[in-house]
SETORTOR-350265 format. One line per field, with one value per residue: residue number from 1; residue in one letter; x negated, y, z of N, C-alpha, C in turn. Coordinates in steps of 0.1 Angstrom, whole numbers. Atoms other than C-alpha are relative to their C-alpha. Example, Ala and Ser with C-alpha at 12.3 -4.5 7.8 and 13.67 -1.06 7.14 Angstrom:
// residues 2
k [1_2]
r [A_S]
nc1 [-9_9]
nc2 [-12_-11]
nc3 [0_0]
cac1 [-123_-137]
cac2 [-45_-11]
cac3 [78_71]
cc1 [-9_8]
cc2 [12_11]
cc3 [0_8]
// end
This chain:
// residues 452
k [1_2_3_4_5_6_7_8_9_10_11_12_13_14_15_16_17_18_19_20_21_22_23_24_25_26_27_28_29_30_31_32_33_34_35_36_37_38_39_40_41_42_43_44_45_46_47_48_49_50_51_52_53_54_55_56_57_58_59_60_61_62_63_64_65_66_67_68_69_70_71_72_73_74_75_76_77_78_79_80_81_82_83_84_85_86_87_88_89_90_91_92_93_94_95_96_97_98_99_100_101_102_103_104_105_106_107_108_109_110_111_112_113_114_115_116_117_118_119_120_121_122_123_124_125_126_127_128_129_130_131_132_133_134_135_136_137_138_139_140_141_142_143_144_145_146_147_148_149_150_151_152_153_154_155_156_157_158_159_160_161_162_163_164_165_166_167_168_169_170_171_172_173_174_175_176_177_178_179_180_181_182_183_184_185_186_187_188_189_190_191_192_193_194_195_196_197_198_199_200_201_202_203_204_205_206_207_208_209_210_211_212_213_214_215_216_217_218_219_220_221_222_223_224_225_226_227_228_229_230_231_232_233_234_235_236_237_238_239_240_241_242_243_244_245_246_247_248_249_250_251_252_253_254_255_256_257_258_259_260_261_262_263_264_265_266_267_268_269_270_271_272_273_274_275_276_277_278_279_280_281_282_283_284_285_286_287_288_289_290_291_292_293_294_295_296_297_298_299_300_301_302_303_304_305_306_307_308_309_310_311_312_313_314_315_316_317_318_319_320_321_322_323_324_325_326_327_328_329_330_331_332_333_334_335_336_337_338_339_340_341_342_343_344_345_346_347_348_349_350_351_352_353_354_355_356_357_358_359_360_361_362_363_364_365_366_367_368_369_370_371_372_373_374_375_376_377_378_379_380_381_382_383_384_385_386_387_388_389_390_391_392_393_394_395_396_397_398_399_400_401_402_403_404_405_406_407_408_409_410_411_412_413_414_415_416_417_418_419_420_421_422_423_424_425_426_427_428_429_430_431_432_433_434_435_436_437_438_439_440_441_442_443_444_445_446_447_448_449_450_451_452]
r [M_T_V_S_D_L_E_S_G_L_S_T_S_D_V_T_A_G_A_S_A_D_G_S_L_D_V_L_L_V_G_M_D_S_R_T_D_A_Q_G_N_P_L_P_D_D_V_L_E_R_L_G_A_G_D_N_E_A_N_L_T_D_T_L_I_L_L_H_I_P_K_D_R_S_R_A_V_A_Y_S_L_P_R_D_T_Y_T_R_I_P_D_G_H_G_K_H_K_I_N_S_A_F_G_R_G_K_S_E_A_E_S_E_L_Q_Q_Q_G_V_S_G_S_A_E_L_E_R_R_S_S_E_A_G_R_K_L_L_L_S_T_V_E_D_L_T_G_V_G_I_D_H_Y_A_E_V_N_L_L_G_F_Y_Q_L_T_K_A_V_G_G_V_D_V_C_L_N_D_A_V_D_D_S_Y_S_G_A_D_F_S_A_G_P_Q_T_I_S_G_S_D_A_L_A_F_V_R_Q_R_H_G_L_P_R_G_D_L_D_R_V_V_R_Q_Q_A_F_L_A_G_L_A_R_S_I_L_S_T_G_T_L_A_S_P_S_K_L_S_G_L_F_D_S_L_Q_K_S_V_V_L_D_Q_D_W_D_V_L_T_F_A_G_Q_M_Q_N_L_A_G_G_N_L_A_F_D_T_I_P_V_E_D_P_A_Y_D_T_P_D_G_E_A_I_Q_V_D_P_Y_E_V_R_T_T_I_Q_R_V_N_Q_G_L_P_P_E_P_P_Q_P_P_G_L_A_S_T_T_V_D_V_R_N_A_T_D_T_S_G_L_A_S_G_V_L_D_E_L_A_S_D_D_I_P_T_G_T_A_E_N_A_T_P_R_N_T_S_R_V_S_Y_A_P_G_H_G_E_I_A_R_Y_I_A_E_Q_L_N_G_L_P_V_R_R_D_P_E_L_G_S_G_Q_L_N_V_L_L_A_D_D_Y_D_G_P_G_N_E_Q_N_F_A_S_Q_K_P_L_Q_L_D_G_A_Q_R_E_Q_P_P_A_P_S_D_D_A_I_T_A_D_G_V_P_C_I_N]
nc1 [-9_7_-4_-11_-11_-4_-8_-11_-10_-5_-13_4_-10_4_-6_10_4_14_9_2_13_11_8_-6_-11_-10_-10_-12_-1_-15_-4_-13_-7_-8_-1_3_14_1_-8_-14_-6_-2_9_-8_-5_12_10_-4_0_13_4_-10_-6_-14_-10_-3_0_3_13_7_14_4_11_4_14_8_15_8_13_6_6_12_-3_8_-10_-13_-9_-14_-11_-14_-13_-9_-11_-10_3_-11_7_-8_3_-4_-10_-12_-4_-2_11_-3_11_9_-1_-13_2_0_-14_-9_4_-3_-15_-4_4_-5_-13_0_5_-11_-9_5_-2_12_-4_12_4_14_1_-6_7_13_-2_-6_11_8_-6_2_15_2_-5_9_12_-4_-1_13_7_-6_3_15_7_10_-4_4_7_-2_-9_1_-13_0_-13_4_8_15_6_3_11_14_5_5_10_12_3_-4_5_2_-9_0_-13_2_-9_-6_-12_-8_-12_-8_-4_9_7_14_2_13_3_8_14_3_-4_2_-14_-2_-14_-13_4_5_-11_-7_8_-1_-14_-9_-2_-7_7_13_-1_-2_-8_4_12_9_2_9_12_3_3_13_9_1_6_13_7_-1_10_14_4_3_13_10_2_5_-12_-1_11_0_-10_-7_-9_-10_-11_-9_-9_-11_-8_-9_-9_-6_-15_-7_4_-2_10_-3_8_11_10_12_2_13_9_-2_5_15_4_-2_7_10_-5_2_-14_-3_-2_-15_-7_-15_-6_-14_-3_-7_-14_-6_-9_-1_-13_-6_-13_-4_-13_4_3_13_13_11_0_13_1_6_12_11_4_8_12_9_6_9_12_8_5_10_9_-2_-7_-15_-7_12_2_-4_12_3_-8_-16_-7_-1_-6_-15_-4_-14_-6_-9_-8_-4_-9_-14_-3_-3_7_11_11_-2_5_15_5_0_10_14_0_0_16_7_7_-6_-9_-7_-15_-5_-9_-2_10_-3_2_14_1_10_1_13_4_9_8_10_14_5_-8_-3_0_-15_-9_2_-5_-15_-3_1_-12_-11_1_11_-3_13_1_4_5_-9_6_-10_-6_9_9_-8_-12_-2_-14_-4_-11_-6_-6_-9_8_3_-6_7_-8_-11_-9_-4_-9_11_10_2_10_12_11_10_10_14_11_13_4_11_-6_-8_9_4_-9_-12_4_-11_-1_9_-5_-4_2_9_2_12_-3_-13_-5_-10_-10_-15]
nc2 [-12_-13_-11_-6_11_-1_-12_0_11_-4_-10_-13_-9_-15_-5_-9_-12_3_-1_-14_-8_-1_12_10_7_4_10_7_14_4_13_-2_11_0_11_-2_-1_-14_-6_-1_13_9_10_11_5_8_-7_-5_12_2_-11_0_-13_-2_-7_-12_-8_-13_-7_-6_-1_8_-5_-14_-3_-10_2_-13_3_-13_-3_10_14_8_6_-1_5_2_-3_7_-7_11_-1_-6_-14_-8_-14_-8_3_-13_0_1_14_2_8_16_9_-3_13_0_-12_6_4_-10_-7_8_2_-13_-1_12_-5_-10_6_7_-7_-5_11_8_13_10_2_-4_-14_-6_5_-6_-13_-2_4_-12_-10_6_-2_-14_-3_7_-9_-11_2_2_-12_-9_4_2_-12_4_1_15_0_12_7_14_7_15_7_12_10_-3_5_14_2_-5_9_12_-3_-1_12_-1_-9_8_-6_6_-6_2_10_8_-6_8_-9_6_-12_-3_12_0_12_-1_2_-10_0_-3_9_-7_0_-6_2_-3_-1_-12_-9_2_-4_-15_-5_4_-12_6_6_-6_-7_-15_-1_-6_-4_10_4_-9_4_12_-6_-6_11_8_-9_0_13_1_-9_7_10_-7_-7_11_9_-7_0_-13_-3_9_-4_13_1_-12_3_12_-5_-9_10_9_-10_-10_0_-2_-11_-13_-11_-13_0_-8_5_9_11_6_-11_-1_12_-3_-9_7_12_0_0_11_5_-9_-15_1_3_-1_-5_-1_-12_-1_2_-7_8_12_5_-12_2_-8_4_12_12_-3_-4_-6_-14_-7_-15_-4_-8_8_10_-8_-6_10_4_-11_-1_10_-1_-9_6_-2_9_-2_-10_-10_1_-12_-6_-2_-12_2_2_-13_-11_2_-5_-5_-1_-10_1_-13_2_0_14_2_12_5_-1_12_12_2_2_14_7_-4_7_15_2_-4_-14_-8_-11_-11_-3_1_-12_-6_-12_-9_6_-1_6_9_6_-2_4_-10_4_-8_2_11_12_1_14_6_-4_7_12_-2_-4_13_9_-7_-1_-9_-13_-8_-5_-13_-3_-12_-3_-3_10_7_11_13_-3_0_-5_3_-9_7_-8_7_9_12_12_13_9_-8_-8_9_-5_-4_11_4_-11_0_0_8_-7_-4_0_-5_7_9_13_8_7_11_12_5_5_7_4_9_13_2_12_-3_11_6_11_6_-2_7_-10_6]
nc3 [1_0_-8_4_-2_-14_-3_9_-6_-13_0_-5_-3_0_-13_-7_10_3_-11_-4_3_-10_2_-8_4_-11_6_-6_1_-2_2_3_-2_13_7_12_2_2_12_-4_3_-12_-2_2_-13_-6_-4_-12_-10_-3_-8_-13_0_-4_10_-4_12_-3_4_-14_0_-12_-5_4_-6_6_0_4_4_1_11_0_1_-10_-7_3_-14_4_-10_3_-2_-3_11_-6_-4_4_3_11_14_7_10_-6_-5_-15_-6_0_0_10_11_8_8_13_3_0_13_11_3_6_16_8_3_12_12_6_7_13_9_1_-1_1_-13_-2_3_-11_-11_1_-1_-14_-11_1_-8_-14_-2_-2_-14_-9_-1_-6_-16_-6_-1_-9_-15_-3_3_9_13_5_13_8_-5_5_-4_3_-3_-8_10_1_-10_2_10_-4_-9_9_9_-9_-6_-15_-10_-14_-10_-14_-10_-15_-3_11_3_8_1_13_8_12_5_-7_-10_-1_-13_-7_5_14_12_12_4_13_5_-7_-15_-2_-1_-13_-12_-2_0_-13_-9_-12_-9_-3_-12_1_13_11_-3_1_14_5_-4_7_14_0_-2_14_10_-2_5_14_3_-3_9_12_-2_-2_11_12_10_5_8_9_9_2_-11_-2_12_-4_-12_7_8_-10_-7_11_1_-13_-6_6_-3_7_13_1_-10_5_-11_1_-5_-15_-5_-1_-11_-13_-1_-12_-14_-9_-5_-12_3_4_-12_2_-11_0_-4_-15_-2_-13_-4_10_-1_-1_4_10_7_7_-8_-8_9_-7_-1_1_0_12_-2_-4_12_9_-5_-1_13_5_-9_4_12_-1_-6_-15_-8_2_-9_-3_-14_-8_-3_-15_-6_4_-9_-7_7_0_14_1_14_2_13_7_12_-4_-3_-13_-5_7_-10_-9_9_0_-15_-2_9_-8_-14_1_5_-11_-1_-11_5_-9_3_15_-1_14_3_11_12_8_12_-1_-14_-4_-14_-7_-11_-7_4_-7_1_14_5_-2_7_13_-1_0_14_9_-3_5_15_4_-2_-3_-14_0_-14_-6_-13_-10_-7_-13_2_0_5_15_6_12_6_10_11_10_8_-8_6_-7_-9_-8_11_10_11_10_2_15_5_-7_8_-8_-10_7_-8_6_13_-1_-7_10_6_-9_4_-10_-14_-5_-15_-6_0_14_8_10_10_-6_-12_1_-14_-3_-4_-3]
cac1 [0_-13_-12_15_35_34_46_71_88_95_130_125_147_147_156_124_109_73_43_37_10_-10_-22_-6_21_54_73_105_105_141_151_185_211_223_235_225_191_175_192_226_233_249_225_237_254_225_201_223_226_189_185_212_228_264_293_288_297_288_260_239_203_189_155_144_107_90_55_29_-5_-29_-47_-79_-60_-80_-50_-13_16_51_81_111_146_168_198_222_208_237_230_245_250_249_273_302_301_301_281_277_253_223_226_259_244_236_271_288_270_273_311_317_300_314_350_339_322_353_375_350_355_322_326_303_295_258_260_284_263_230_244_264_233_214_238_235_196_199_222_201_170_187_198_164_149_176_169_130_124_100_100_99_74_79_107_105_135_135_165_168_156_124_118_120_96_71_67_63_38_14_15_34_31_17_41_44_76_76_106_122_152_182_208_236_244_211_199_167_156_122_101_79_44_25_37_34_69_80_111_144_128_112_144_162_133_136_173_183_198_222_206_177_173_175_195_189_158_142_150_131_101_105_103_74_55_63_53_21_14_23_-1_-29_-24_-25_-54_-75_-70_-82_-48_-50_-84_-77_-59_-49_-35_-17_-1_11_25_44_55_74_91_102_138_143_124_132_104_107_97_70_49_15_17_-16_-36_-19_-29_-65_-66_-52_-75_-99_-76_-84_-56_-62_-56_-20_2_41_62_98_115_125_157_180_206_205_242_258_296_309_341_320_315_283_252_219_218_187_178_171_148_128_127_114_88_75_69_54_30_20_16_-6_-29_-16_-2_36_42_19_2_15_-9_-25_-3_31_44_39_58_94_111_141_163_181_209_208_234_271_268_285_264_234_210_224_218_183_176_189_167_135_145_149_111_101_95_104_135_151_183_202_219_231_208_211_213_179_168_138_134_103_86_72_46_26_-9_-29_-1_-6_-14_20_38_25_35_71_72_63_92_116_107_75_88_63_48_41_21_42_23_55_63_50_25_42_70_80_110_126_147_171_181_203_171_170_174_157_169_202_216_234_254_221_204_209_188_161_126_98_75_43_11_-24_-35_-67_-48_-29_-59_-64_-52_-18_-20_8_19_-1_24_26_22_-9_-20_-49_-39_-7_14_39_73_111]
cac2 [1_34_66_79_46_50_86_81_51_69_86_122_151_189_191_210_243_227_230_262_287_283_247_227_201_196_163_151_113_98_62_58_33_29_2_15_17_50_55_52_14_-8_-33_-69_-90_-114_-87_-71_-106_-109_-75_-83_-50_-58_-39_-5_20_52_75_78_85_58_75_111_121_154_150_179_177_207_222_201_170_158_149_144_143_131_142_118_134_109_100_110_145_168_201_227_215_246_257_257_220_227_208_170_142_149_115_126_157_136_120_151_170_140_135_173_172_139_155_185_164_142_171_184_152_135_99_67_54_57_94_103_86_103_139_137_121_152_175_153_156_194_196_172_192_225_210_198_231_250_228_227_261_244_250_214_212_176_150_112_89_51_28_-5_-24_-3_-8_-45_-45_-21_-45_-75_-55_-49_-83_-75_-52_-61_-50_-58_-59_-59_-83_-109_-96_-113_-87_-101_-64_-58_-95_-87_-120_-116_-130_-109_-99_-93_-105_-97_-89_-80_-81_-85_-92_-58_-41_-57_-46_-8_-8_-24_1_-23_-38_-15_5_39_31_53_68_34_27_59_46_12_32_50_20_2_32_35_-2_2_33_11_-15_8_27_-5_-22_7_9_47_44_17_25_-13_-15_18_8_-25_-7_19_-9_-27_7_22_12_22_54_91_118_155_163_187_162_147_116_102_134_134_97_104_133_110_81_91_96_74_57_77_110_99_104_99_118_127_161_173_159_176_150_114_108_141_140_155_154_129_106_103_121_135_170_191_228_242_267_242_219_248_261_227_217_250_249_214_222_251_229_237_217_211_234_265_262_285_314_321_344_334_323_357_377_385_389_411_410_440_438_467_451_447_409_401_377_378_390_362_336_345_348_312_301_317_300_265_270_276_313_334_356_387_404_404_439_460_489_518_505_500_489_468_440_438_424_453_445_460_466_435_411_411_373_365_388_371_339_350_366_333_315_342_336_358_391_421_433_466_477_500_517_526_491_477_450_415_432_423_436_419_442_425_445_438_421_395_360_337_313_323_340_311_332_344_310_305_337_327_333_307_314_334_327_338_332_316_288_277_261_238_201_190_183_158_150_128_99_100_67_67_44_33_1_-18_-5_-28_-11_-19]
cac3 [0_-9_10_-13_-12_25_27_-1_18_50_57_63_78_75_114_124_110_108_131_153_147_179_168_196_189_206_194_201_204_199_206_188_198_161_141_109_91_85_49_67_57_83_98_88_115_119_124_153_167_168_184_211_201_210_192_207_180_198_185_217_221_245_249_247_253_246_237_239_223_229_200_208_206_238_257_256_283_275_294_296_295_313_289_315_322_324_306_280_245_222_197_220_230_268_292_288_292_271_251_237_218_187_185_190_162_140_145_140_107_96_98_78_52_48_43_16_-1_5_-1_1_37_34_21_48_74_62_60_94_112_99_117_149_147_146_175_195_189_198_231_240_231_251_283_280_266_242_205_188_159_149_152_153_154_157_158_174_143_142_178_173_143_159_189_165_144_174_187_219_249_283_312_349_372_409_410_388_369_353_338_314_302_284_282_305_320_333_360_383_375_343_310_275_257_221_198_214_249_245_237_267_290_281_279_313_337_358_388_390_424_408_376_348_364_368_331_323_342_323_289_300_312_278_257_276_269_233_230_247_223_193_205_217_185_163_144_139_124_100_68_64_99_99_64_79_109_87_64_92_101_68_70_107_113_105_106_99_63_72_92_78_98_84_92_127_132_123_148_175_170_196_224_253_272_304_286_275_303_308_335_340_342_378_389_417_420_404_414_403_399_367_344_323_353_373_357_366_378_368_373_339_352_370_340_319_343_351_316_306_335_325_289_298_318_354_381_379_409_418_451_478_484_519_542_525_557_574_549_544_509_505_474_459_432_408_384_384_388_420_443_422_452_474_447_442_480_482_454_472_505_489_476_512_508_538_531_545_533_501_493_463_448_425_390_371_338_348_374_394_426_448_474_502_497_503_493_454_451_469_450_417_431_439_405_388_407_393_355_354_368_366_399_412_444_467_495_512_521_555_559_551_532_495_474_447_424_401_368_340_322_349_335_362_387_407_374_358_334_317_316_278_270_293_277_284_312_300_317_311_275_284_304_273_259_288_284_301_338_346_382_405_400_362_341_318_289_311_330_334_365_381_383_391]
cc1 [-9_4_13_12_5_9_13_11_5_13_-5_13_-5_2_-10_-4_-17_-9_0_-14_-10_-8_3_11_10_9_9_1_14_1_15_7_10_-1_0_-15_-2_6_15_9_1_-9_10_3_-10_-11_5_0_-14_-5_7_6_15_8_2_-3_-2_-15_-8_-15_-4_-13_-3_-13_-6_-14_-9_-14_-7_-8_-13_3_-7_8_14_10_15_9_13_11_10_13_12_0_12_-4_10_-3_5_10_14_5_2_-12_3_-12_-8_0_11_-1_1_14_8_-2_5_16_6_-2_6_15_-1_-4_11_10_-5_0_-12_4_-13_-5_-13_-2_6_-9_-14_1_5_-11_-9_3_-2_-14_-1_6_-7_-12_3_3_-12_-7_7_-3_-14_-5_-13_4_-6_-6_3_12_-3_11_-3_11_-5_-7_-15_-7_-5_-13_-13_-6_-5_-14_-13_-3_5_-5_-2_8_-2_12_-4_9_6_13_9_14_5_4_-11_-9_-15_1_-14_-6_-10_-13_-4_5_-1_15_0_14_12_-4_-4_12_8_-8_1_13_8_-1_8_-10_-14_2_5_7_-6_-16_-12_-3_-9_-14_-5_-5_-13_-12_-2_-8_-16_-9_0_-11_-14_-3_-5_-14_-13_-3_-6_10_-1_-11_-2_10_10_10_10_9_9_9_11_9_11_11_8_13_7_-7_2_-11_4_-7_-12_-12_-10_-3_-13_-10_1_-6_-15_-4_1_-9_-10_5_-1_12_2_4_14_8_16_6_15_4_6_14_5_8_2_15_10_14_6_12_-4_-4_-14_-11_-10_-1_-15_2_-7_-12_-13_-6_-10_-14_-10_-6_-9_-13_-9_-6_-12_-12_-1_8_13_5_-14_-2_5_-12_-1_10_14_8_4_6_16_4_14_4_11_7_2_8_13_4_2_-8_-13_-14_1_-5_-14_-6_1_-11_-15_0_-1_-15_-8_-6_10_9_6_13_3_10_1_-10_5_-3_-14_-1_-10_-1_-13_0_-9_-7_-7_-13_-8_8_1_0_15_10_0_6_15_5_1_13_11_-1_-9_4_-12_-1_-5_-4_8_-6_9_6_-11_-6_11_12_-1_15_1_12_5_8_6_-9_-3_6_-7_10_8_7_4_5_-11_-9_-2_-8_-13_-13_-11_-9_-13_-10_-12_-5_-10_4_7_-9_-4_10_12_-6_13_1_-8_6_3_-7_-10_-1_-12_3_14_6_12_12_13_5]
cc2 [10_10_6_-10_2_12_-1_-10_5_9_12_9_14_5_10_11_-3_4_15_5_-1_-14_-11_-7_-2_-9_-4_-14_-5_-16_0_-13_-1_-13_1_2_17_7_-1_-13_-8_-11_-14_-7_-9_7_7_-11_-2_12_0_14_0_7_14_9_15_5_6_-2_-8_7_15_3_11_0_13_-4_12_0_-10_-14_-9_-8_1_-3_0_0_-8_10_-10_1_6_14_9_15_4_-5_12_-1_-2_-15_-1_-7_-16_-8_1_-11_2_11_-4_-3_12_10_-8_-1_13_2_-9_5_11_-6_-6_9_7_-10_-9_-15_-10_-1_4_15_6_-1_9_15_3_-3_13_12_-4_3_14_4_-5_8_15_-1_-2_12_10_-4_3_14_-2_0_-13_4_-12_-8_-15_-8_-15_-8_-13_-11_4_-2_-14_-3_5_-9_-13_4_2_-11_-1_11_-5_11_-6_5_-5_-12_-7_7_-9_9_-4_12_0_-13_-2_-12_-2_-4_11_-2_3_-10_9_-2_6_-4_2_0_15_11_-1_6_16_4_-3_11_-7_-9_5_11_14_2_4_4_-11_-5_9_-4_-14_5_5_-10_-8_7_0_-11_0_10_-7_-9_5_6_-10_-7_8_2_14_2_-9_2_-13_-2_8_-3_-11_5_8_-9_-7_9_9_1_4_12_14_10_12_1_9_-7_-10_-9_-6_10_0_-14_0_9_-7_-13_-1_4_-10_-2_9_15_0_-2_2_6_3_15_0_-3_4_-11_-12_-6_10_-5_10_-5_-12_-12_4_3_3_13_4_14_4_8_-8_-9_9_3_-12_-5_10_0_-13_1_10_-4_2_-11_3_12_9_0_13_7_2_11_0_0_13_10_-1_7_4_1_11_-3_12_-3_0_-15_-4_-13_-3_0_-13_-12_-1_-1_-15_-7_1_-10_-15_-3_5_14_9_11_9_1_1_13_6_12_7_-6_4_-7_-14_-7_-1_-7_12_-7_8_-3_-12_-13_-2_-15_-6_5_-6_-14_-1_4_-13_-9_7_2_11_16_9_5_12_2_12_3_4_-13_-4_-11_-13_3_-1_2_-6_7_-5_10_-7_-9_-13_-13_-13_-8_7_8_-10_3_4_-12_-2_9_-1_0_-10_8_3_0_6_-6_-10_-16_-9_-10_-12_-13_0_-6_-5_-3_-11_-15_-4_-12_4_-13_-8_-10_-2_1_-10_9_-9_-6]
cc3 [2_9_-5_0_14_4_-9_5_12_-2_6_3_1_15_6_-10_-2_13_4_-2_9_-1_9_-7_10_-9_7_-5_3_-3_-2_2_-14_-8_-14_-3_-2_-13_3_-4_13_1_-1_15_7_6_15_10_5_9_14_2_5_-11_5_-14_4_-6_11_-3_13_7_-7_7_-9_2_-3_-1_-1_-14_-2_-2_10_9_-4_13_-8_10_-6_5_1_-9_7_7_-5_-3_-12_-14_-8_-10_4_4_16_6_1_4_-14_-13_-9_-11_-14_-5_-3_-13_-12_-3_-5_-14_-10_-4_-11_-14_-6_-5_-14_-10_-2_3_-1_15_3_0_13_13_1_2_13_10_-1_10_14_4_5_13_11_3_6_15_7_1_10_15_3_-3_-9_-16_-6_-14_-9_7_-6_7_-3_6_6_-8_0_12_2_-8_5_11_-6_-5_9_8_14_8_13_10_13_7_13_3_-12_-2_-10_-3_-13_-8_-10_-5_6_10_0_14_5_-5_-13_-11_-12_-9_-16_-5_9_16_3_1_13_12_1_1_12_9_12_8_4_13_-4_-14_-11_2_0_-16_-7_2_-9_-14_0_0_-14_-9_2_-3_-14_-6_3_-9_-13_0_2_-12_-12_-11_-8_-8_-12_-10_0_11_0_-12_5_11_-7_-9_7_4_-10_-1_14_6_-9_6_-6_-13_-2_7_-9_8_-1_6_16_6_1_11_14_3_13_14_8_8_11_-2_-7_13_-1_15_-4_4_14_-1_15_6_-9_0_-3_-6_-11_-7_-9_6_6_-10_8_-1_-1_1_-11_1_5_-10_-8_6_2_-12_-6_9_-4_-13_-1_9_16_6_-1_10_5_14_7_4_16_5_-4_12_9_-6_0_-15_0_-15_-2_-14_-7_-12_6_1_14_6_-5_9_9_-7_-1_13_2_-7_6_12_-3_-4_12_1_11_-5_11_-3_-14_1_-14_0_-10_-13_-6_-13_-1_12_3_14_6_12_7_-4_7_-3_-16_-5_4_-8_-15_0_1_-14_-10_3_-6_-16_-4_1_0_16_2_16_5_14_10_8_11_-3_1_-8_-15_-4_-12_-6_-13_-9_-9_-9_8_-6_7_8_9_-9_-10_-13_-11_-3_-17_-6_7_-10_7_7_-8_12_-6_-11_0_4_-11_-8_6_-3_11_14_5_15_4_-3_-15_-5_-10_-8_3_12_-2_14_0_5_2_-13]
// end
């Protein structure tokens, strides 16, 4: 197979706008619970039976992972977005589980296309799926604050074939499992899995201590093992191995049309296993009661700032500065939004920041954090918690005093009505070139962790 054959055989989508100008890459990896191939053709019954796919007709995304790779390609960090994450879906769809975004966009487009006279099940499937991908991508960008450069989608068949092509993946379980829903039937300890067993391994959620969150860890451990297999066998550096890998995936993978995957593979071939880490977005409540049933509650601001800090080479949470415990932070509301100061005060208190009073103030145009002389580091820490507010030294404030002024431009935590317009956290430019720094308990592609 030649390079041109490989590229022409892949299914592509115009879902993204192409790579960003800063040289780093943010890739959305999607595992689709789909009963069609990448061209929109239904999978044969014998294939579905081999996959253990069942008869689910919903268009749901089983796996969502946001992968960040810095400009120098030295490291990478992948953030899982649990499928039950409860979040806003753009374009008037309201708040729902994030795994429904694709299906909602697809269903809406399907109705419109049918009204326009589009016929043929494969064509209707292909075009409506494009709309589903775009709504899914917009939903992830809205939640994370990250502009996505590339998109890669694999369906059940592709996942099955991929694990076969690499000769299986090493995993390890803390306890034996036997789940009739997913078909997961594994002993405890280390083992190598592929094909339908691999599908069952990453899809099990029943019988796990933390449900969907443990399934996310399953997926991370499996993908780390898959990456380890590919990196250790030199697949990315071998045209023949890479060609064979892609040959097995051509009917089950969709990539954005602006992605030169062969060049990308060449750039990633020297990535060591320990420099590929998997983590999960911060979770507030794993059993959140919603109109859609039980879901996972997240704080969109915390999700954004955590991902952006990690992408910029910083620890997920900024360390508290010395002297913070001996300060007091007052909040003043200079807007007509009722309860804004109290909401922000509560957010600060939840971050263990000493708080004072919440009051109204004379209307102003610009939000800021004012601080007494000698408290600049503390002020900058508080400003970062509030979506990067500007700071100002105020000699009229007494020792230990800080004042947060909230104007109409405020779009940080505690101001839910303005969340949709939040801008990504901006930090020092030099820090953006540093490699990602995931949390201490992140799974890496170096070693085989035992998990639930």
